[in-house]
C-alpha positions in Angstrom: -2.7 6.2 39.9 -0.5 5.6 36.8 -3.2 6.1 34.2 -4.5 9.2 35.9 -0.9 10.5 36.0 -1.2 11.5 39.6 1.4 9.2 41.1 4.5 10.8 42.7 7.4 11.1 40.4 9.7 9.3 42.8 7.3 6.3 42.8 7.0 6.3 39.0 10.8 6.2 38.8 10.5 2.5 39.7 9.2 1.8 36.2 12.3 3.4 34.7 15.0 1.4 36.5 18.2 0.7 34.5 17.5 -2.8 33.2 14.2 -1.8 31.7 12.6 -5.1 32.7 10.0 -3.6 34.9 8.9 -1.1 32.3 8.8 -3.7 29.5 6.7 -6.1 31.6 4.2 -3.5 32.6 3.8 -2.2 29.1 3.5 -5.7 27.7 0.8 -6.7 30.1 -1.2 -3.5 29.5 -1.1 -3.9 25.7 -2.5 -7.5 25.7 -6.2 -6.5 26.1 -5.8 -3.8 23.5 -4.2 -6.2 21.0 -7.1 -8.6 21.7 -9.7 -5.9 21.1 -8.1 -4.9 17.8 -7.6 -8.5 16.5 -11.1 -9.7 17.6 -12.9 -6.8 16.0 -10.8 -7.3 12.8 -11.8 -11.0 12.7 -15.5 -10.1 13.2 -15.4 -7.5 10.4 -13.7 -10.0 8.1 -10.5 -8.0 7.8 -7.3 -10.0 8.3 -5.9 -6.9 6.5 -2.8 -8.5 5.0 -3.4 -6.1 2.1 -4.2 -2.4 2.4 -6.9 -2.7 -0.2 -9.0 -4.8 2.2 -9.4 -1.9 4.5 -10.6 0.3 1.6 -13.7 -1.9 1.2 -17.0 -1.2 2.7 -18.4 -3.5 5.4 -20.0 -6.5 3.9 -23.4 -6.3 2.2 -26.4 -5.6 4.5 -27.4 -9.3 4.2 -24.0 -10.6 5.2 -22.5 -8.0 7.4 -23.4 -9.4 10.8 -20.7 -9.2 13.3 -20.7 -12.2 15.6 -21.2 -11.2 19.2 -18.1 -13.1 20.3 -16.0 -10.6 18.3 -17.6 -7.7 20.1 -17.1 -9.2 23.5 -13.9 -7.2 24.2 -15.9 -4.0 23.9 -17.7 -5.0 27.1 -14.4 -4.5 29.0 -14.3 -0.8 28.7 -12.8 -0.1 32.1 -9.9 -2.6 31.6 -9.2 -1.3 28.1 -9.4 2.3 29.3 -7.0 1.7 32.2 -4.6 -0.1 29.8 -4.6 2.6 27.1 -4.2 5.4 29.6 -1.5 3.6 31.6 0.7 2.9 28.6 0.2 6.4 27.2 0.9 8.1 30.5 4.1 6.1 31.1 5.2 6.7 27.5 4.6 10.4 27.8 6.4 10.6 31.2 9.3 8.7 29.8 10.1 11.7 27.7 11.5 13.6 30.7 11.9 10.9 33.4 13.4 7.9 31.6 17.1 8.8 32.1 18.3 5.4 30.9 16.2 5.4 27.7 14.6 2.1 28.4 11.2 3.1 26.8 12.8 3.8 23.4 15.6 1.2 23.5 13.3 -1.6 24.5 10.9 -0.9 21.6 8.1 -0.1 24.0 7.4 3.3 22.4 6.8 1.8 19.0 4.7 -1.0 20.5 2.5 1.5 22.4 1.8 3.8 19.4 1.3 0.8 17.1 -1.1 -0.9 19.3 -3.1 2.2 20.3 -3.3 3.2 16.6 -4.2 -0.3 15.4 -6.9 -0.6 18.0 -8.3 2.8 17.1 -8.5 1.8 13.4 -10.3 -1.4 14.3 -12.8 0.4 16.6 -13.5 3.1 14.0 -14.0 0.5 11.3 -16.5 -1.2 13.6 -18.3 2.1 14.1 -18.9 2.3 10.3 -16.0 4.5 9.2 -14.3 3.7 5.9 -10.6 4.0 5.2 -9.3 5.3 1.9 -5.6 5.7 1.2 -4.9 8.8 -0.9 -2.0 11.0 -1.8 -2.1 14.1 0.4 -1.3 17.7 -0.5 0.4 18.5 2.7 4.0 18.7 3.8 4.1 15.7 6.1 4.8 13.2 3.3 3.4 10.3 1.3 -0.1 9.6 2.3 -3.0 10.5 4.5 -6.2 8.8 5.5 -9.5 10.1 4.2 -12.3 9.2 6.5 -15.9 8.9 5.3 -19.0 7.4 6.6 -20.5 4.3 5.1 -23.4 6.3 3.6 -22.3 6.3 -0.1 -25.5 5.8 -1.9 -26.8 2.8 0.0 -27.6 2.2 3.6 -25.6 -0.4 5.5 -28.2 -1.9 7.7 -25.8 -3.5 10.2 -23.8 -0.2 10.6 -27.1 1.7 11.3 -28.0 -0.9 13.9 -24.6 -0.6 15.6 -24.9 3.1 15.6 -28.2 2.8 17.4 -27.1 0.1 19.8 -25.2 -0.2 23.1 -22.1 -1.7 21.4 -21.7 1.5 19.4 -21.8 3.5 22.5 -19.1 1.4 24.0 -17.1 1.6 20.8 -17.5 5.4 20.7 -16.3 5.6 24.4 -13.2 3.5 23.9 -12.3 5.3 20.6 -12.4 8.6 22.5 -10.0 7.1 25.1 -7.7 5.8 22.4 -7.5 9.1 20.6 -6.8 11.0 23.8 -4.1 8.5 24.7 -2.4 8.8 21.4 -2.5 12.6 21.6 -0.9 12.4 25.0 2.1 10.7 23.6 2.2 12.8 20.4 2.1 16.0 22.5 5.0 14.9 24.7 7.1 13.7 21.7 5.9 16.1 19.1 9.2 17.8 18.2 11.0 14.5 18.0 8.2 12.9 15.9 8.1 15.9 13.6 11.9 15.7 13.1 11.6 11.9 12.4 8.8 12.5 9.9 10.8 15.1 8.0 13.7 12.8 7.9 11.6 9.9 6.8 12.2 7.9 10.0 8.8 8.1 11.6 7.9 4.5 10.8 11.3 3.2 11.9 11.1 5.0 15.3 7.4 4.7 16.1 5.9 1.7 14.2 6.6 -1.9 15.1 8.4 -4.1 12.6 6.1 -7.0 12.9 2.4 -7.4 11.9 0.1 -5.0 13.8 -3.0 -6.5 15.5 -5.1 -4.7 12.9 -4.3 -2.7 9.8 -1.1 -2.4 7.9 2.2 -0.5 8.5 1.1 2.0 5.9 -2.2 2.7 7.5 -0.7 3.0 11.0 1.9 5.4 9.7 -0.6 7.6 7.9 -3.0 7.6 10.9 -0.1 8.7 13.1 0.7 11.5 10.7 -2.8 12.8 11.2 -2.2 12.8 15.0 1.1 14.5 14.5 -0.7 17.2 12.5 -3.5 17.4 15.1 -6.0 16.4 12.4 -7.2 13.1 13.9 -10.8 13.3 15.1 
């Protein structure tokens, strides 16, 4: 009911009680599977991503780029991951108008939700064969954008082709679609506030966690979020 956003407003108000404990616990529980998905895929791809440059590399060579099945296991839990992503995005979006005590923002849940969803999306897209390049943009939203390209840059990545033709890729594509929709739901609800934060240079402070994300770097998460804010993330 929560993830479909069809629960009565007065029932949903229970999440936004004054102490914020209920809201924080629900968000934290829902983020756990998504964090595991991002970190497990990252481990399987050989990306601990302590440095941004690691994400700029192609997947490993065709001979070595096998992703252990144990790292792909979280992709099998599509329904759970989908419910979790849609629940946290729905509650976050609803908090824009219904959270009279400001528990979502003050508890850091907003930043946790956006960071986890974005980090998870980056990991899934990397698994699907997309390559991340940091570059200086020529648009008003600030220092950096992400240029996406397929892995077909002169040679064929055998493992990526196999994944594109396999069941796991279908699952990855499905969860990536859910993650993008979930992020856009939050961005649409908070677009004016996010845009103001971006222009003031506070987008990272307001919407990205201070600690290490499950996958990627703060810079990558911030630049990916800017694409969503500009409605250019596909």
